[in-house]
N, C-alpha and C positions, 0 to 999 in steps of 0.2 A: 196084171201083176207088175209088169215091167214099168208101167207108167207110175205106179205107186212108189217104186224104188227110186225112180228119178226125182219125183216130187220130194221124197224124204231127203235125198242128198241135197237138193236145192235148199230145203229148210235148214239143214245142218250147216251148210256153207253160208247161208244168209245169216244164221245166228252167230257164227264165228266172225263173220266180216262186219256185221251191222252194229254190234254193241259199242256205241260211243266212239266209233272211229271215223264216221263220215265217209265211208268207203265209196259210196255212190257219187258224192260231191267232190271227192278228191280226184283231179284229172290224171294223176299218175297211177291210180289203182285200176281205173276202168277207162279204156279208150274206145269210143264208138261201140259201147255195150260188150266189149271183149275185155275180160280181166287180164291184167298184166302181172308180171312177176312181182311188182311192187305191192300187190295186194297181200303178199305174205307178211308184210309189216303189220297189217291190221290183224291177220290171223294169229301171228305169234303173240302180239300184245294181248289179244283177247284170251288166248289159251293160258297165258301166264296169269292174267287176272282171275280166271276160273280156278287155277291151281292154288293160288294164294288164298282165295275165298274158301276153298275146300279144306285147306290146311287149318285155317282158323276154326272152321266148324268142327273138324275132327278133334282139334285140341280142346275145344270147349266140351264136346261130348265125352272125351276121355277124362277130363277133370271132373265132370259131373258123375260119370260112372264110378270113378275111383273114390270120390267123396261119398257117394251113396253106398258103395260097397263097404267102405271103412265104417260108416255110421251103423250099418245093419249087420256088421260081422258078429255082434252079440258075444264078444269075448272069445270067439273061435280064432285061434292063432293062425290057422291056414288061410281063412277068409281075410283076416286083417293083413296078413303078409301079401296076399294077392292084390288087395286093394291098394296097399302101399306101393307095390311094384307098378301098378297102373298109374298112380299119381307121379311116381318117380319118372317113368318113361314119358309121360305127358310133359312134365317140366323139362326133361332132357330134350324132347322134340322142340319145345319152344326155344330152348337155348341154342339148338342147332340152327333153327330158322333165323333167330336174331344174330347169331354168329355169321351166317352167310350174308345177311344184310349188311352187317358191320364191315366185313371184308370187301364187299362191293363198294361201299361208301369210302373206305380207305383207298382203294385202288382209284376211284374217281377223284378223290382229293389230291393224291400224289401225282397222277398222270394227266389230269385235266380232261380225261375221256368221260363221255356220258354213257354209262353202261345201262341205264334204265330204259333207254329208247333203242329199239331194234330198228336199224335203218339199212336198207340195201343201197350201196353206192350207186348214184346215177351216172350213167355213161354219157 
């Protein structure tokens, strides 16, 4: 039982580290088969990519559900209002995501910092 849990943890860690980051080939992430603190750069980048993808999927599903609910309300005012609220909150969620992206881009533009890349300073 304990071996299965360890294997599962390795799979999850490998998934978070391995997706598009080249963590095994980057000499600062792994030194002599021992992970370093700089491996967190790849983990954070991959977690953010997963969160952004999930936000897009949830937005799409909410738009589909709200549209389907609105079409099938059949003149029932309560169902139509519920579907309209779902569509409204989905669009508000999209605006929040786009607003956050815009704020980050403005900060980058005015300060010259690169906020899209998470880097741990090298000593």
